[in-house]
C-alpha positions in Angstrom: 95.5 58.6 153.8 95.5 62.0 155.4 92.1 62.9 156.9 92.9 66.1 158.8 95.5 68.8 159.2 96.1 70.7 162.4 97.7 74.2 162.4 99.0 76.4 165.2 98.3 80.2 164.7 101.0 82.5 166.0 104.3 82.1 164.2 102.9 79.2 162.1 99.9 80.2 160.1 100.2 83.9 161.0 103.5 85.7 160.7 104.8 87.6 163.7 106.1 90.2 161.2 103.1 90.8 159.0 100.4 89.5 161.3 98.8 87.9 158.3 98.5 84.5 156.7 100.6 84.3 153.5 98.4 83.9 150.3 100.3 80.8 149.3 99.3 79.2 152.6 95.7 80.1 152.2 95.6 78.5 148.7 97.4 75.4 150.0 94.8 75.0 152.7 92.0 75.6 150.3 93.4 72.9 148.0 93.6 70.4 150.9 90.1 71.2 151.9 88.9 70.6 148.3 90.4 67.1 148.5 88.2 66.3 151.5 90.9 66.9 154.2 89.5 68.5 157.3 91.3 71.6 158.7 91.6 72.2 162.4 93.3 75.0 164.4 95.3 74.0 167.5 96.3 77.0 169.5 97.0 78.3 173.0 94.6 81.2 172.3 91.0 81.1 173.5 88.4 81.6 170.9 87.6 85.0 172.2 91.0 86.4 171.0 91.3 84.4 167.8 91.2 87.5 165.6 93.6 86.8 162.8 92.1 83.9 160.8 89.4 85.8 158.8 91.2 84.9 155.5 90.4 81.3 156.3 87.1 81.7 158.2 85.5 83.8 155.5 86.0 81.0 153.0 84.7 78.3 155.3 88.1 76.6 155.4 88.2 75.7 159.1 86.3 72.7 160.4 87.1 73.0 164.1 89.3 74.4 166.9 91.5 73.0 169.7 91.9 76.1 171.9 93.5 77.0 175.2 96.2 74.3 174.7 93.6 71.6 174.5 91.4 72.8 177.3 88.5 73.7 175.0 87.7 72.0 171.7 84.8 72.7 169.3 83.5 72.0 165.8 81.0 74.7 164.7 78.8 75.4 167.7 79.3 71.9 169.1 81.7 71.6 172.1 83.7 68.3 171.6 85.7 68.5 174.8 86.3 71.0 177.6 88.4 70.8 180.8 88.2 73.6 183.4 91.0 74.2 185.8 90.1 73.0 189.4 88.4 75.8 191.3 90.9 75.5 194.2 93.8 76.2 191.8 92.0 79.2 190.4 91.1 80.6 193.8 94.8 80.1 194.9 96.2 81.9 191.9 93.6 84.7 192.2 94.6 85.2 195.9 98.3 85.2 195.2 98.1 87.5 192.3 96.1 89.9 194.4 98.5 89.7 197.4 101.6 90.1 195.3 100.0 92.5 192.8 101.2 90.8 189.6 99.1 90.7 186.4 97.0 87.6 185.7 94.7 86.8 182.9 91.7 84.5 183.5 89.8 82.9 180.6 86.3 81.6 180.9 84.3 79.6 178.3 83.4 82.7 176.3 85.2 85.6 177.9 88.6 86.9 179.0 89.8 89.4 181.5 93.0 90.7 183.2 93.7 91.6 186.8 96.3 94.2 187.8 97.4 94.8 184.2 100.8 96.5 183.5 102.9 97.5 180.6 104.0 93.9 180.0 100.4 92.8 179.4 100.0 95.6 176.9 103.3 94.8 175.2 102.4 91.2 174.7 98.7 91.2 174.0 98.2 94.5 172.3 101.5 95.2 170.6 102.9 91.7 170.0 99.7 89.6 169.4 97.5 92.5 168.2 94.7 91.7 170.6 92.3 94.5 171.7 92.5 95.9 175.1 91.5 93.2 177.7 88.6 94.0 180.1 90.0 94.7 183.6 88.5 93.0 186.7 89.3 92.3 190.3 90.5 88.8 191.1 87.2 88.3 192.9 85.2 89.3 189.8 87.4 87.3 187.5 86.8 83.9 189.0 83.1 83.8 189.4 82.8 81.3 186.6 84.7 78.2 185.3 88.2 79.1 184.3 90.0 77.2 181.5 93.2 79.2 181.3 95.3 81.4 183.6 98.2 83.5 182.5 100.2 84.9 185.5 103.0 87.4 184.5 105.6 86.3 187.0 109.4 86.0 187.4 111.3 82.8 187.9 111.7 83.8 191.6 107.9 84.3 192.0 107.3 81.0 190.4 109.4 79.2 193.1 107.2 80.8 195.7 103.8 80.2 194.0 104.0 76.6 193.0 104.4 75.2 196.5 101.2 77.0 197.5 99.1 75.2 194.9 96.9 72.3 196.4 98.5 68.9 196.4 97.6 67.0 193.2 97.0 70.1 191.2 97.4 69.5 187.5 99.4 72.8 187.4 102.2 71.3 189.5 104.2 69.5 186.7 106.7 71.5 184.7 104.9 74.5 183.2 105.3 75.5 179.6 107.5 78.5 179.5 108.1 81.3 176.9 110.5 84.2 176.8 108.7 87.5 177.0 109.9 90.0 174.4 111.3 92.3 177.0 114.6 94.0 178.0 114.4 92.1 181.3 115.8 88.7 180.2 115.1 87.1 183.6 111.4 87.7 183.3 109.3 84.8 182.1 105.7 84.3 181.1 104.1 81.1 182.3 100.9 80.2 180.5 99.0 77.9 182.8 96.0 76.1 181.4 94.1 72.9 182.1 96.6 70.2 181.2 95.0 67.9 178.6 97.1 65.1 177.0 97.2 65.2 173.2 95.7 61.8 172.9 92.5 63.0 174.6 91.7 65.8 172.3 93.0 63.9 169.3 90.6 61.0 170.1 87.7 63.5 170.7 88.3 65.2 167.3 88.8 61.9 165.5 85.3 60.8 166.7 83.8 63.7 164.8 85.4 62.6 161.5 
C-alpha cells in the first residue's frame, strides 16, 4: 500500500520551460491526496526560495518538505530533522571564496545570501530558476549563523585546489554532486555542497510522522 509520494521540484513537478506545474499533475496529486496518500517535496532548494509550488500549497496538497538535499526536513511548522554543515567547513569555504573572489551562496535555517555575486549567479538563480535577487553579504557576515547549504561557483581546476584545504573528515570531501551550468563555458561547473544526509535518515524521520 502506498502511504506517501515524494516529488522533486525543478524539472520534475515544475517545467524548466513554463516554470509551472502542469494542470494534469496538480489533479493527479489531488487525487492521490484524496485517497489518503501523503505528499512530500524532496528538493535541493531551501524553503526560502521555494517559490513555484503555490498551485499545490494553496490547495493544501503538500504535507511536508525535504529541503537542501536532505539537510532540513519539516512538516508544517515542525522540524523533523536538520543537519548543519560543520562550522570549520563553513569557515574554510568562506575564507577561500573571499581570497579567490568567487561567488558562494550560504543558506541558513531561514535565510539565504550570496557573497561576491557575478553574472553566473544571476543567470542561474534569477533567469533559470526564477528566484528573486539574493541578498549580498560579505563572507564574514554570511557565516554568523548555522549553515545548511553552500553553493560555490567554481571551475574544475578550482575544485582541485579547494578540496584538499577542507578539514580532515569533512563530510564535504566525498565526491560532490555536480551539475552543468547553462553557460557558454563548457568547462565551468557548479558544485552544490550541502550537509550530506543519507536517504535512509530522512526517510526514517519522515516515516515516523506517518
